[in-house]
N, C-alpha and C positions, 0 to 999 in steps of 0.2 A: 545973538545965536546965529551961527553960520549953517544955513540949510543946504549949502553946496556940499558940505562934508557929511555924508551919510555913511556911518560905519555899519558893517554887517552885525546883526544882533547876536550876542552871546547869551545863551540860556544856561543858568546854573540851577541844578536840582538840589535844593537844600534838604538832605536826608536828616541832618541833625541827629536827634536821638529817636527818630521814628522807626529805627530798626529793633526797638524794644530790648536792646541789650543782647541780641542774637546775631552772631557773626554771619551765619548762613543767610539770614534775612537781609543783612547789609549787602552781601555779595549778590543776592538776587536783585536787590534794588539797583545796584550798579549795572548789572547786565540788562535789566529792563530799561533803565534810563538811556543806555547806549543803543541797544538794538531796536527797541520798540519806539521809544520817545525821541531818539536821535538828538538829544541835547548835547551841549558842549562840555559840561563839567558836573561833577557831583561834589557836595561839600558835607563834611561831618562836623562834629563838635568835640572839643577836648577840654576837660576840667580836672584840676586837682581839687577834689571836693573839699577836703579839710583846709585847703589854703583859702578858699573863697567863702566858706561858711564859718560863723562863730560856733562854739560848742552848743550854744542855745539854739541856733538855727539848725545845726546838724541833728540835734536830738528832738526837735519839735516834730509833731505829726505833719504829714503832707496836707496842705490846705484843702485839697480835694481827694479824700482817701480812695475814692473809686479808681482814680488814675495812678495810684501809688504802687511802686514795685518794691517797697520796703516798709518796715514798721515805723521808720522815721523818715523825715525829708532827706537827711544825709544818706541813709541806706538806699533810699529810692534813687538818688543821684549816682551813688556808687554802682548800683546794679546796671545802670544804663551806660557806664563808661567802658570804653575799650582800652586795652593796654597799648603802649607804644608799638609793641611787636604786632598786635592785631591791626593797628593803623598801617604799619608797613605792609602787612599782607593785603590790606585793601588797596593801598597805593600800587602795589605790584599788579593786582588784578586790573586796576584802571589803566596802567601802562600797557598791559597786554591787550586790552580791549580798545585802546586808542581814545580814551576819554580822560579828561583832566581830573585829577584828585586834588581836593583842597580841604581845609578845615578851619573852623572858627576856634579861636583860643580865648579862654576866659581867665587866664592868670599867667604870671611870668613863667612858672614851671612848664605849663602846657605850651607856651610860646616857644620855649627853648627846645622842648621835645619835638614838636611838629616841625620847627625849622631844621632840625637834624635830618628830617626826611627829604628836605629840599623840594617841596612842591612849588609849582609855578607861582602861586599866590597864597597868602594867608589872610584870613578875614578877622577883623576886630569887630565884635558885636556892639550894638548901640550901648549896652551896659558899660562898656570899657572905652567908649569913643575918645575920651580925653584922659585915659590912663597913661601918663607920660613915661612911667617906668616901663610898661610893656612896649609902648610905641618906640621909646628911645632904644631899648635893647634890640628890637627888630631893625630899626634904622641903621644901627651900628653893626649888626651881626648877621643879617639875613639879606640876601641880594635879590630876592624875588619881589613881585608886586605886593603891596599892602593895601587891602580893601577895608574901608572903614564905613560902617553904617552910622547914620546920623539921627536915628530915632531918639526921642526924648533928649535932644541936644539943641542948645540955643544957637542962634546965628552968631553970637559973639564966640561961643565955644567952637563952632565950626571954623571961624576965621583963625582962632588960636591954633587949632589943629593944623590947618594949612600952613600957617606961619612956622609952626614947629617943623614940618616937613621941608619947607623952604630952607630953614636954618640948617637942617641936616643934609641939604642937597639931595633930598629923596622925593621931592614933590612930583617929579615925572614918573615915579613908581607908585603914586597914590591914586586910588580910585575911591571917589566919594559916592555913597549911596544915599538917595532920598529914601526915607523909611518912616512909617508911623508904627510905633511900638504898641500894638494891640493884637489880640489873637482870638477870633478874626476881627477885622475892622469893617465899619460901614463905608460905602463909597465916598460919602461926604468927608470922611476923615482921611482919605488918601492924599488930598492936597497936592495934586500932581503938578500944579504950576510952580511948586518949589523946585522942580527939576529945571525949569527955565531959569529960575534965579541962580541955582548952583552953576548951571552952564554959563550964564552971563558973567558971574563973578569969578568963577574958577576954571572955566572950560579951557582956557589957554595956559593955565598954571599946572593943573593936574593931568594925569594920564587919561582919565575917562570919568564920566558920570554914570552911575548905575541906579537901579530901582530895586528895592527889596520889598516885595508885596506880601501883605498878610490879609488880603481880601478874598472873597469868594468869587469864583469864576475867572475868566481870562479876558474879558472885554477891555478893561482899562489898562492892561499891560501894553496893548497896541498903542493906546494914547501916550503912555509913558515913553515908549520907544520913539514915537514921532516927535515928542517934545524934547528929545535929546538924550535919553538914557539908553546907551548902547549895550549895557549889560543888565539883564533881567534875571533876578533871583526869586524863586518861589519854593516854598516848603513842599515836600513831596512825600507821599506815602503810598503803600500798596493797598491800603484799606482805611478810609476815613472813619470807620466805626471802631477801629482798634483802640485799646486802652492807652491813654496818654493824652496830654493836653494840647499837643501841637497838631494832631491829626485833623481836627475840625477846620483848621486854617490851611490845610495842605491840598495839593492836587493829586488825584489818583493818576495812574499811567496814561489813560486816554486823554485826560485833561491836559497833562504835560505835553503829550504828543501834539495835540491840537494847538497848544500855545506856541510851540516851536514852528509848526506848519504856518500858522497865521502870521507870526513875526517875520518869517522868511518871505511870505507873500507881500507883506508891507514893505520890506526892504526892496524887493524887486520892483514894486510900484513907485517907490519914492525917487523919481528922477524927472528931469526936465526932458522935453522933446528935443531930440538931436536934430531933427528936420521939421519943417512946418507941417508936412503931410507925411504921416507914417506909412510904411509899406502896406500895413493892413488896411489903411484908409483909402488907398488908391482906387481899388475897384468900386468902393462905395461912392467915392467922389465922382467917378465916371458915370455911375448909375443913378445917383440920387440928387446931385447938385442941380439947382434950378437952371444954371447956365452951363450945364454939362456939354453942350454942343459947341460952345465957343472955344 
């Protein structure tokens, strides 16, 4: 791992479906992320629900009825979906505000739809990390960066994913995220040293290494950054008590703001001394060194 190359941190606020299916809440989350939290990007999710669920799964009850927005799991998922036109409206707001819009895609139809909006990057969630139908279509038809989470993905599968991007000559557009797929997870399950392994094995092959965190708090994100994850993604909500299963593993605006602040502080601090005695040290040296009169 090359500690001489410290990239500025990029912070992505993963809105996902935490907007509760309400476009106005989604817009408020964009504005808050930009103006108050000062993060770099927001990310939504797009699903073609009947494409990814079997009829039995669609018509089954939500496993946690309290968090359901419909009578069945399929209706719940449909309620939380925005149309392509609504995603375009959200992207336009992001463009106006100077914050990057992106989206995770959960199926081929959604990949094609979001690619038509031409965002700077599209995310592949851990559930689809080695779905080569989706990856192949994006490699051939979408020119932006492709971010891939590696939760619940084996080391062999990760290597196969990287090899696939090399074969398609798109590896320099690939961002690999270390991720543990749990909501939320305990600190012991964050396994941050996997970032070092990804950086060592693929740091010179892919565009960047990222970290998608599902833990509570913001302490270990700084560790992830110093270990080599230049892109930090965290789930984001306006209220962690809202109905929905992702809110508990999300940061509220003040937490997201502090995360960005602390990562920028770490970035500023991660450098070597350019001279032996810094300018701020000169008066202290003259005043405090035992041999100051020499």
